[in-house]
C-alpha positions in Angstrom: 8.5 -8.7 -45.9 11.0 -10.9 -44.1 10.3 -13.4 -40.7 12.9 -14.0 -38.2 13.5 -16.5 -35.8 15.8 -14.3 -33.5 17.7 -15.5 -30.8 20.1 -13.3 -28.3 22.4 -14.8 -25.5 23.5 -12.5 -22.6 26.1 -13.4 -20.3 27.5 -11.1 -17.6 31.1 -10.8 -17.2 31.0 -8.6 -14.7 28.3 -6.2 -12.7 29.3 -3.5 -15.5 30.1 -5.8 -18.5 28.6 -7.9 -20.6 29.0 -10.4 -23.4 26.2 -10.9 -26.0 25.8 -13.6 -28.9 22.8 -12.5 -31.1 21.5 -13.1 -34.8 18.1 -13.6 -36.9 18.2 -17.5 -36.8 16.2 -18.7 -39.7 14.7 -16.3 -41.9 12.3 -16.0 -44.7 12.3 -12.7 -47.5 9.3 -12.5 -49.2 9.0 -10.2 -52.2 8.9 -11.5 -56.6 12.3 -13.7 -54.8 11.2 -15.2 -51.9 14.0 -17.1 -50.4 14.4 -18.3 -47.1 17.8 -19.0 -45.4 19.9 -18.2 -41.8 20.9 -14.9 -41.2 24.8 -14.7 -39.5 25.5 -14.2 -36.1 26.5 -11.4 -34.5 29.1 -10.4 -31.9 27.8 -7.8 -28.9 29.6 -6.0 -25.8 27.4 -3.5 -23.4 29.5 -1.7 -20.8 27.6 0.2 -17.8 29.6 3.8 -17.8 27.8 5.2 -14.8 24.4 5.3 -13.0 21.3 7.6 -13.4 21.8 10.4 -10.9 18.4 12.0 -10.4 19.3 14.9 -8.3 21.5 16.3 -10.8 19.0 15.1 -13.8 21.6 13.2 -14.4 20.6 9.7 -16.9 22.2 6.5 -16.5 24.7 5.8 -19.7 25.8 2.8 -21.3 27.8 2.1 -24.8 27.0 -0.9 -26.6 29.2 -2.3 -29.9 28.7 -5.1 -32.1 30.0 -6.6 -35.2 28.2 -8.2 -37.7 29.4 -11.5 -39.0 29.3 -13.6 -42.6 29.3 -17.2 -39.8 26.5 -19.2 -40.7 24.8 -16.6 -43.2 23.3 -17.8 -46.2 23.8 -15.3 -49.4 20.3 -13.6 -49.6 20.7 -12.3 -46.0 24.9 -11.8 -45.6 25.7 -8.3 -45.8 29.2 -8.4 -45.0 31.3 -8.1 -41.8 29.6 -4.9 -40.7 30.4 -3.1 -37.3 27.7 -0.8 -34.7 28.3 1.1 -31.9 25.4 2.8 -29.7 25.2 5.3 -26.8 22.8 4.2 -24.5 20.8 6.3 -22.1 18.1 5.5 -19.1 15.9 8.6 -17.5 13.1 8.5 -15.4 10.6 11.0 -15.8 7.9 12.2 -13.6 4.5 10.4 -13.3 7.1 6.8 -13.2 7.3 7.2 -16.8 11.3 5.9 -17.9 12.8 7.3 -21.0 15.1 5.4 -22.8 16.8 6.9 -26.0 19.9 5.5 -27.7 22.0 6.6 -30.5 25.2 5.6 -32.6 26.5 4.6 -36.2 25.9 1.2 -38.1 27.5 0.5 -41.1 25.4 -1.4 -44.5 26.2 -2.4 -47.7 24.4 -0.6 -51.1 23.3 -2.4 -54.1 26.8 -1.9 -55.1 28.5 -3.4 -52.2 29.8 -0.4 -50.9 30.2 0.3 -47.2 28.1 2.9 -45.7 27.7 4.6 -42.3 24.3 6.1 -41.4 23.6 7.5 -37.8 20.9 5.6 -35.9 18.1 6.9 -33.2 16.1 4.9 -31.0 13.8 6.4 -28.5 10.9 4.4 -25.9 8.7 5.5 -23.2 7.7 3.2 -20.7 5.6 2.7 -17.5 4.1 0.1 -15.1 0.2 -0.8 -15.4 -1.6 -2.9 -12.6 1.4 -4.1 -11.1 5.0 -3.9 -10.9 5.5 -6.9 -13.5 3.9 -5.3 -16.0 4.5 -2.4 -18.4 3.5 -0.7 -21.6 5.5 1.3 -24.1 5.8 3.1 -27.2 8.7 3.3 -29.4 10.0 4.2 -32.3 13.7 4.4 -34.2 15.1 6.9 -37.1 17.3 5.3 -40.0 17.9 1.6 -38.2 16.3 -0.3 -35.6 19.2 -1.2 -32.4 20.1 -4.6 -33.7 19.4 -5.7 -37.0 16.4 -7.2 -37.2 14.1 -6.0 -40.4 15.5 -5.6 -44.3 17.9 -2.2 -45.3 17.1 -0.7 -48.3 19.4 -1.8 -50.6 19.8 1.7 -52.9 22.8 3.6 -54.7 25.0 5.0 -52.5 24.1 8.5 -54.0 20.3 7.9 -52.6 21.3 6.6 -49.3 20.3 9.8 -48.0 16.9 9.5 -49.6 16.3 6.2 -48.1 15.0 6.9 -44.8 13.6 4.1 -42.2 11.7 5.3 -39.7 9.3 3.4 -37.7 6.4 4.1 -34.6 4.6 1.9 -32.0 3.9 0.4 -28.8 4.5 -3.5 -27.0 4.3 -4.8 -24.0 6.8 -6.5 -21.1 5.3 -8.6 -18.5 8.0 -9.8 -15.6 6.4 -13.6 -14.6 8.6 -14.4 -12.3 12.6 -13.6 -11.6 14.0 -16.3 -14.2 11.0 -15.4 -17.3 10.1 -12.2 -19.1 7.1 -12.6 -21.7 7.1 -9.3 -24.9 6.1 -8.4 -27.6 5.3 -5.0 -29.5 3.6 -3.6 -32.8 5.0 -0.6 -34.9 4.2 0.7 -38.1 6.7 2.2 -40.7 6.3 5.8 -41.8 8.1 6.0 -44.8 8.0 4.0 -48.4 11.4 2.5 -47.2 10.3 1.4 -44.3 8.2 -2.1 -43.4 4.9 -2.2 -42.5 4.4 -3.6 -40.3 6.9 -4.6 -37.7 5.8 -6.9 -34.9 7.7 -9.1 -32.6 7.1 -11.7 -29.5 9.4 -13.3 -27.5 10.3 -14.6 -24.1 13.5 -14.0 -21.7 15.1 -16.8 -19.4 17.5 -16.2 -16.9 19.6 -19.6 -15.7 
């Protein structure tokens, strides 16, 4: 079990390029060896490649890459300097449903400290309810969430193929006004290597 007080700072350099700084912040790790500390920060960028072309069934596409550093990280939460990249796709479906799916690769450390690359896939289906300011969604991930929020299974490299992490859940987004949004979600792991449950509650503020 792990608790985080996450943060994400975003700055739009241009209409198509966004710079980000994120981290899990103060963190507490349960289990037989309980500990707390500060998770390292990561530098991220997200680039819009093209917009959706509905007439041709072509989704909007973007590219995201980050480097998780060792800066400010306490030893229990320090997984080394690790890169990750993801291709992001957004597509409109019938009945006003939005589909988002992302795939890419993330590097982790095994129990021996060796770096291992893993494929990751995330998906979400979202629809507005009651008004355009309130949306519900279902979502999930395979192998890794889009950001390193949950503990990674620390196994020997020869067992990584068996240590699949997979989760499915649901949540909401409430856009209070043009500068404030509130969101939350609850997910359940479907494998023994995935934490249960995985929940989040937060807010987004623009300046």
